[in-house]
C-alpha positions in Angstrom: -11.7 -7.0 -7.9 -14.6 -6.8 -5.3 -17.1 -9.5 -5.0 -20.9 -9.0 -5.0 -21.4 -9.1 -1.3 -22.1 -5.9 0.6 -21.5 -5.6 4.3 -22.7 -2.8 6.6 -20.5 -2.1 9.6 -22.4 -0.2 12.3 -19.9 0.7 15.1 -19.7 4.0 17.0 -16.0 3.5 17.8 -14.6 4.9 14.6 -11.1 3.3 14.9 -12.6 -0.1 15.5 -15.1 0.4 12.7 -12.5 1.3 10.2 -10.3 -1.6 11.3 -13.2 -4.0 10.6 -13.9 -2.4 7.3 -10.2 -2.7 6.3 -10.2 -6.4 7.2 -13.2 -7.1 5.1 -12.0 -5.0 2.2 -8.8 -7.0 2.2 -10.9 -10.0 1.4 -12.6 -8.1 -1.4 -15.9 -7.4 0.3 -17.7 -4.2 -0.5 -18.2 -2.4 2.8 -20.1 0.6 4.1 -19.3 2.1 7.5 -21.8 3.8 9.8 -21.2 5.4 13.2 -24.9 5.3 14.1 -28.0 3.1 13.6 -30.4 5.6 12.0 -28.1 6.3 9.0 -27.6 2.5 8.5 -31.3 1.8 8.7 -32.1 4.5 6.2 -29.4 3.3 3.7 -30.3 -0.5 3.9 -33.4 -0.4 1.6 -31.5 1.4 -1.1 -28.2 -0.5 -0.9 -29.5 -3.9 0.1 -26.6 -5.2 2.3 -26.1 -9.0 2.6 -24.8 -8.8 6.1 -25.0 -6.1 8.8 -22.4 -6.1 11.6 -24.0 -4.3 14.6 -22.5 -3.0 17.8 -25.0 -3.0 20.6 -23.9 0.2 22.2 -24.9 2.8 19.6 -25.3 6.5 20.4 -28.7 7.1 18.8 -30.7 3.9 19.2 -30.8 0.5 20.9 -28.6 -1.9 19.0 -31.0 -4.7 19.7 -33.8 -2.8 18.1 -31.6 -2.3 15.0 -30.9 -6.1 15.0 -34.6 -6.7 15.1 -35.3 -4.4 12.2 -32.5 -5.8 10.0 -33.8 -9.3 10.7 -37.3 -8.3 9.7 -35.8 -7.1 6.4 -34.3 -10.7 6.1 -30.7 -9.5 6.2 -27.9 -11.5 7.8 -26.9 -10.0 11.2 -23.7 -10.4 13.3 -23.5 -8.7 16.7 -20.2 -7.4 17.9 -20.2 -6.3 21.5 -18.1 -5.8 24.6 -21.0 -7.2 26.6 -20.3 -10.9 27.3 -23.3 -11.4 29.6 -25.5 -14.4 29.0 -28.6 -12.2 28.9 -27.2 -10.0 26.2 -26.2 -13.1 24.1 -29.7 -14.6 24.5 -31.5 -11.4 23.7 -29.3 -10.8 20.6 -30.3 -14.2 19.3 -33.9 -13.8 20.2 -34.0 -10.5 18.3 -32.8 -12.2 15.2 -29.0 -12.1 15.1 -27.3 -15.0 13.3 -24.0 -14.7 15.3 -22.5 -12.9 18.3 -18.9 -12.0 18.7 -17.5 -10.6 21.9 -14.9 -7.8 21.9 -12.0 -7.9 21.7 -11.6 -10.1 18.7 -9.2 -10.7 15.9 -10.2 -9.1 12.6 -9.6 -12.4 10.8 -12.2 -14.0 13.1 -14.7 -11.5 12.0 -13.9 -12.2 8.3 -14.3 -15.9 9.0 -17.7 -15.4 10.6 -18.9 -13.3 7.7 -17.7 -15.9 5.2 -19.4 -18.7 7.2 -22.7 -16.8 7.4 -22.7 -16.0 3.7 -22.1 -19.7 2.8 -25.1 -20.7 5.0 -27.3 -18.0 3.5 -26.3 -19.0 0.0 -27.0 -22.7 0.6 -30.4 -21.7 2.0 -31.2 -19.6 -1.0 -30.2 -22.3 -3.4 -32.2 -24.9 -1.5 -35.3 -22.7 -1.7 -35.0 -22.5 -5.5 -35.0 -26.3 -5.9 -37.5 -27.2 -3.3 -41.3 -27.2 -3.6 -43.3 -24.1 -2.9 -44.9 -25.1 0.4 -45.0 -27.8 3.1 -48.2 -28.8 4.8 -48.1 -30.6 8.2 -50.4 -30.9 11.2 -52.7 -28.1 10.0 -49.8 -25.8 9.2 -48.5 -24.4 5.9 -44.9 -23.2 5.5 -43.6 -21.4 2.5 -39.7 -21.3 2.6 -39.3 -18.7 -0.1 -41.2 -16.1 2.0 -40.5 -17.5 5.5 -44.3 -17.5 6.1 -46.0 -19.9 8.5 -49.8 -20.2 8.7 -52.2 -22.4 10.7 -55.5 -23.2 8.9 -57.8 -20.2 8.9 -55.5 -18.0 10.9 -53.2 -15.0 10.1 -49.8 -15.7 8.6 -46.8 -15.1 10.7 -43.2 -14.5 9.6 -40.2 -16.5 10.9 -36.7 -15.2 11.2 -34.2 -16.7 8.8 -32.6 -18.8 11.5 -36.0 -20.2 12.6 -37.0 -20.8 8.9 -33.7 -22.7 8.2 -34.3 -25.0 11.2 -37.9 -25.6 10.4 -37.0 -26.4 6.7 -34.4 -28.9 7.8 -36.9 -30.7 10.1 -39.6 -30.6 7.4 -37.2 -32.3 4.9 -36.5 -35.1 7.4 -39.7 -35.9 9.4 -39.4 -38.6 12.0 -35.6 -38.4 11.8 -33.4 -37.1 14.6 -31.3 -34.1 13.5 -28.3 -33.1 15.6 -27.6 -29.6 16.7 -24.8 -29.3 14.1 -27.2 -30.5 11.3 -29.7 -27.8 12.3 -27.2 -25.0 12.8 -24.8 -25.8 9.9 -22.2 -23.1 9.3 -23.9 -21.0 12.0 -22.7 -23.4 14.7 -20.4 -21.7 17.2 -19.0 -22.6 20.6 -22.0 -20.8 22.1 -24.4 -23.7 21.3 -27.2 -22.4 23.5 -28.3 -20.4 20.4 -30.1 -23.4 19.0 -32.1 -23.8 22.3 -33.2 -20.2 22.1 -34.2 -20.4 18.5 -35.9 -23.8 18.9 -37.9 -22.4 21.9 -39.1 -19.5 19.7 -40.1 -21.8 16.9 -41.9 -24.2 19.2 -43.9 -21.3 20.8 -45.1 -20.3 17.3 -46.1 -23.8 16.3 -47.8 -24.6 19.6 -49.7 -21.3 19.8 -52.5 -22.6 17.4 -51.8 -26.3 16.8 -53.8 -29.0 18.6 -50.6 -31.1 18.8 -48.5 -30.0 21.7 -45.2 -31.5 20.7 -44.6 -31.3 17.0 -40.8 -31.0 17.6 -39.5 -33.5 20.1 -36.3 -33.2 22.0 -34.3 -36.4 21.9 -31.9 -35.8 24.8 -28.2 -36.2 23.9 -29.1 -36.6 20.2 -31.0 -33.6 18.9 -34.5 -32.8 17.7 -37.2 -34.6 15.6 -40.3 -33.6 13.8 -43.1 -35.9 14.9 -45.6 -35.5 12.0 -45.9 -36.3 8.3 -45.2 -33.6 5.7 -46.7 -33.1 2.3 -44.9 -30.9 -0.2 -46.5 -29.2 -3.2 
């Protein structure tokens, strides 16, 4: 019996794509395979996948652009790529990917990464149900359910899911040092520079309008700390 989680596999190497699909289906995931990005992008609004596994080298469009569009739709994204360059990893994370796996990899590792990401997304969804509707801090308003961040009187901006999860963790524990593991949760991988990339993006958004220049303080060797009071309503 299949579970309720739908995974899109977008990979132009058909043999590899079918292998990934087979590994996921063995663990009862519902899977849809695409050999190009355009078809996957067109199908996503209709089929509403929970996770999209994206190869960066697609024949019809830039894989990073596909990652960006899936992130904008608030879908979980895992990149699989033969490109192990630091720049590619950083760009993938900056464009909204939740994880990055370098080829070649064992199919069982892919399944484990999918399971880990789904657990993190599920906990995030459950937390949003029980938390208050919005947090107000240093002139900012953040609404976890919609990932919307707004400074007083200015236009709303949307956070990626990864940015939103990190901000929510900090807002729940102001003036407390949170470690990298606490901020990344199940998304923690050996490539721990991912948190630096996401934190940098989050800080830029917060500092673009705020009069306070260091709302999130780096505590070297320990983690990060929110340096302002938070009111929930």
